[in-house]
C-alpha positions as CSV (number, residue, x, y, z in Angstrom):
1,X,0.0,0.0,0.0
2,X,1.4,3.4,-1.0
3,X,1.5,6.3,1.4
4,X,-1.2,8.1,-0.6
5,X,-3.4,5.0,-0.6
6,X,-2.9,4.6,3.2
7,X,-3.8,8.2,3.7
8,X,-7.0,7.7,1.7
9,X,-7.9,4.6,3.7
10,X,-7.4,6.4,7.1
11,X,-9.6,9.4,5.9
12,X,-12.3,7.1,4.6
13,X,-12.4,5.2,7.9
14,X,-12.6,8.4,9.9
15,X,-15.5,9.6,7.7
16,X,-17.4,6.3,8.3
17,X,-16.8,6.5,12.0
18,X,-17.8,10.2,12.4
19,X,-21.0,10.2,10.4
20,X,-24.2,8.1,10.3
21,X,-24.4,5.5,7.6
22,X,-26.1,6.7,4.4
23,X,-26.7,5.1,1.1
24,X,-28.2,7.2,-1.7
25,X,-29.1,5.4,-5.0
26,X,-29.5,7.4,-8.1
27,X,-30.6,6.0,-11.5
28,X,-31.3,7.6,-14.8
29,X,-30.9,7.4,-18.6
30,X,-27.9,8.7,-20.6
31,X,-27.4,12.4,-20.4
32,X,-29.7,12.9,-17.5
33,X,-26.9,14.5,-15.5
34,X,-26.7,11.7,-12.9
35,X,-22.9,11.5,-12.8
36,X,-22.2,15.2,-12.2
37,X,-25.2,15.7,-10.0
38,X,-24.4,12.6,-7.9
39,X,-20.8,13.8,-7.4
40,X,-21.9,17.1,-6.1
41,X,-24.6,15.5,-3.8
42,X,-21.8,13.2,-2.5
43,X,-19.7,16.2,-1.7
44,X,-22.5,17.9,0.2
45,X,-23.3,14.8,2.1
46,X,-19.7,14.0,3.1
47,X,-20.1,10.7,1.2
48,X,-18.2,8.5,-1.2
49,X,-19.3,8.4,-4.8
50,X,-19.6,5.3,-7.0
51,X,-20.0,5.6,-10.8
52,X,-21.3,2.1,-11.6
53,X,-21.4,2.9,-15.3
54,X,-17.6,3.2,-15.3
55,X,-17.4,-0.4,-14.2
56,X,-19.3,-1.5,-17.3
57,X,-17.1,0.7,-19.4
58,X,-14.0,-0.8,-17.8
59,X,-15.2,-4.3,-18.8
60,X,-15.8,-3.1,-22.3
61,X,-12.3,-1.6,-22.5
62,X,-10.8,-4.7,-21.0
63,X,-12.6,-6.9,-23.6
64,X,-11.4,-4.7,-26.5
65,X,-7.9,-4.5,-25.2
66,X,-7.7,-8.3,-24.6
67,X,-9.3,-9.2,-28.0
68,X,-12.3,-10.8,-26.4
69,X,-15.0,-11.9,-28.8
70,X,-17.9,-9.6,-28.0
71,X,-20.3,-12.2,-29.6
72,X,-19.3,-14.7,-26.9
73,X,-21.1,-14.0,-23.6
74,X,-19.0,-16.5,-21.7
75,X,-15.8,-14.8,-22.8
76,X,-17.2,-11.4,-21.7
77,X,-18.2,-12.9,-18.3
78,X,-14.7,-14.4,-17.8
79,X,-13.2,-11.0,-18.6
80,X,-15.5,-9.3,-16.1
81,X,-14.7,-11.8,-13.3
82,X,-10.9,-11.6,-13.7
83,X,-10.7,-7.9,-14.4
84,X,-8.3,-6.2,-11.9
85,X,-10.3,-3.0,-11.3
86,X,-9.3,-0.1,-9.1
87,X,-11.8,2.8,-9.0
88,X,-11.6,5.9,-7.0
89,X,-14.7,6.7,-4.9
90,X,-13.8,10.2,-3.8
91,X,-16.2,12.7,-5.5
92,X,-13.3,15.0,-6.4
93,X,-11.3,12.2,-8.0
94,X,-11.9,10.4,-11.2
95,X,-9.4,7.5,-11.6
96,X,-10.1,4.1,-13.1
97,X,-7.4,1.5,-13.4
98,X,-7.5,-1.9,-15.1
99,X,-4.4,-3.6,-13.7
100,X,-1.6,-1.0,-14.2
101,X,-3.4,0.8,-17.1
102,X,-5.0,4.1,-16.4
103,X,-8.2,3.9,-18.4
104,X,-10.0,6.9,-16.9
105,X,-10.2,8.8,-20.3
106,X,-10.2,5.8,-22.6
107,X,-13.4,4.4,-21.2
108,X,-15.2,7.6,-22.2
109,X,-14.1,7.4,-25.8
110,X,-16.3,6.5,-28.8
111,X,-14.9,3.0,-29.2
112,X,-15.9,1.9,-25.7
113,X,-19.2,3.8,-25.8
114,X,-20.2,2.0,-29.0
115,X,-19.8,-1.5,-27.3
116,X,-20.5,-0.9,-23.7
117,X,-24.2,-2.0,-24.0
118,X,-23.0,-5.3,-25.6
119,X,-21.3,-6.0,-22.3
120,X,-24.0,-4.5,-20.1
121,X,-26.8,-6.7,-21.4
122,X,-25.0,-10.0,-20.5
123,X,-26.9,-10.9,-17.3
124,X,-24.1,-12.8,-15.5
125,X,-21.8,-9.8,-16.2
126,X,-24.4,-7.6,-14.5
127,X,-24.5,-10.0,-11.6
128,X,-20.7,-9.9,-11.2
129,X,-20.6,-6.1,-11.3
130,X,-23.5,-5.8,-8.9
131,X,-21.6,-8.0,-6.5
132,X,-18.7,-5.6,-6.7
133,X,-21.0,-2.6,-6.4
134,X,-22.7,-3.9,-3.2
135,X,-19.3,-4.6,-1.7
136,X,-18.1,-1.0,-2.4
137,X,-21.3,0.4,-0.9
138,X,-21.0,-1.7,2.2
139,X,-17.4,-0.8,2.7
140,X,-18.0,3.0,2.3
141,X,-20.7,3.4,5.0
142,X,-21.8,6.7,3.3
143,X,-22.1,6.6,-0.4
144,X,-23.9,8.0,-3.4
145,X,-24.1,5.3,-6.0
146,X,-25.4,6.0,-9.5
147,X,-26.3,4.0,-12.5
148,X,-29.3,2.3,-14.1
149,X,-30.5,-0.3,-11.6
150,X,-29.2,0.9,-8.3
151,X,-32.6,1.9,-6.9
152,X,-34.2,-1.4,-7.8
153,X,-31.6,-4.1,-7.8
154,X,-28.2,-3.1,-6.4
155,X,-29.4,-1.1,-3.4
156,X,-33.2,-1.4,-3.1
157,X,-33.0,-0.7,0.6
158,X,-31.0,2.5,0.3
159,X,-31.8,5.3,2.7
160,X,-32.8,7.4,-0.3
161,X,-33.6,6.5,-3.9
162,X,-33.9,8.9,-6.8
163,X,-34.6,8.6,-10.5
164,X,-33.1,11.5,-12.4
165,X,-34.3,12.1,-15.9
166,X,-34.7,14.8,-18.6
167,X,-36.2,15.1,-22.0
168,X,-34.5,13.4,-25.0
169,X,-33.6,16.7,-26.5
170,X,-31.9,18.0,-23.4
171,X,-30.1,14.7,-22.8
172,X,-28.8,14.7,-26.4
173,X,-27.6,18.3,-26.1
174,X,-25.8,17.4,-22.8
175,X,-24.1,14.5,-24.5
176,X,-22.9,16.8,-27.3
177,X,-21.5,19.1,-24.7
178,X,-19.7,16.3,-23.0
179,X,-18.1,15.2,-26.2
180,X,-17.0,18.7,-27.1
181,X,-15.4,19.1,-23.6
182,X,-13.6,15.8,-24.2
183,X,-12.2,17.0,-27.5
184,X,-14.7,15.4,-29.8
185,X,-16.7,18.4,-31.1
186,X,-19.0,18.2,-34.1
187,X,-20.2,14.7,-33.6
188,X,-23.0,13.9,-36.1
189,X,-26.6,13.6,-35.0
190,X,-26.7,9.9,-35.8
191,X,-23.8,9.2,-33.5
192,X,-25.4,11.3,-30.7
193,X,-28.7,9.5,-31.1
194,X,-26.9,6.1,-31.0
195,X,-25.0,7.0,-27.8
196,X,-28.0,8.4,-26.0
197,X,-31.3,7.0,-27.3
198,X,-29.9,3.8,-28.8
199,X,-27.9,2.9,-25.8
200,X,-30.9,3.5,-23.5
201,X,-33.0,1.2,-25.7
202,X,-30.5,-1.6,-25.5
203,X,-30.0,-1.3,-21.8
204,X,-33.7,-1.1,-21.2
205,X,-33.9,-4.8,-22.0
206,X,-32.1,-5.6,-18.7
207,X,-32.8,-2.6,-16.5
208,X,-35.7,-0.3,-15.9
209,X,-34.6,3.4,-15.6
210,X,-37.3,5.3,-17.6
211,X,-39.8,5.3,-14.7
212,X,-39.5,5.3,-11.0
213,X,-40.2,2.1,-9.0
214,X,-42.4,2.4,-5.9
215,X,-40.8,4.5,-3.3
216,X,-38.3,6.1,-5.7
217,X,-38.5,9.9,-6.1
218,X,-38.6,11.3,-9.7
219,X,-36.5,14.4,-10.4
220,X,-37.0,15.8,-13.9
221,X,-34.1,18.2,-14.7
222,X,-35.4,19.2,-18.2
223,X,-36.2,22.8,-17.0
224,X,-33.6,22.9,-14.2
225,X,-30.0,24.2,-14.2
226,X,-27.3,22.2,-12.4
227,X,-27.7,23.9,-9.0
228,X,-31.4,23.5,-9.1
229,X,-31.1,19.8,-10.0
230,X,-28.6,19.3,-7.1
231,X,-31.0,21.1,-4.8
232,X,-33.9,18.9,-5.9
233,X,-32.0,15.7,-5.4
234,X,-30.7,16.9,-2.0
235,X,-34.3,17.7,-1.0
236,X,-35.4,14.2,-2.0
237,X,-32.5,12.7,0.0
238,X,-33.3,14.7,3.1
239,X,-37.0,13.8,2.8
240,X,-36.3,10.1,2.6
241,X,-33.1,9.8,4.7
242,X,-34.0,12.3,7.5
243,X,-31.3,12.6,10.2
244,X,-28.6,10.7,8.2
245,X,-28.8,13.4,5.6
246,X,-29.2,16.4,7.9
247,X,-26.1,15.3,9.9
248,X,-23.9,15.4,6.9
249,X,-20.7,17.3,6.6
250,X,-18.5,18.2,3.5
251,X,-16.4,15.4,2.1
252,X,-12.8,15.6,3.1
253,X,-10.1,15.2,0.5
254,X,-8.9,11.6,0.6
255,X,-12.3,10.0,1.4
256,X,-13.0,7.1,-0.7
257,X,-10.6,4.7,-2.5
């Protein structure tokens, strides 16, 4: 364990000891803003943050890098089971490693985006990653976890559960902005549609994230700016989680893994 990793571990343990346990589950379709909003909510709650979508993207990258046949579900499952994944859970850090390879940026690229749903619809792969996700949530004590089936499958007993959505037009525009910020401006409409609407349609076969399950609060950010969306999610968390949310404190640098 490096000195930096040890420092993170000590800070994470202190955070878990000092604050009440709290699990916030956030689901939503592509471009709904769930990643950026969930990170900010985690900061305000003094919680760790888990991007479960990054796990699926890491498996997709691992398969491409290893030459795994994406038409072979068993081969994809083996890649998922054996993938040496390290993922930061501090809301101010974004680091994803597969073995020694830093894939933080690579997993957001077009090549991975085009195949991630192929990986995500393999049910045993989802079960393997759900196992990892539940372990990360249990280890953190306080965590905001976001994805597509967190409120219903991964953490159905979370203290607070939110489905964050927005109109298709808004979600597509946000995806375009993300690509531009990542150095991929001018992506054609067909590609945008495939990455947002098309991916949602494929993933909907194995996960329900277009409507809230019973007990899940719906937050529609179509007419909201970022701060308003964060405020709406925070209000939903406080309403559901009560004292655990009200007793929160800002996240300390080093919390998470």
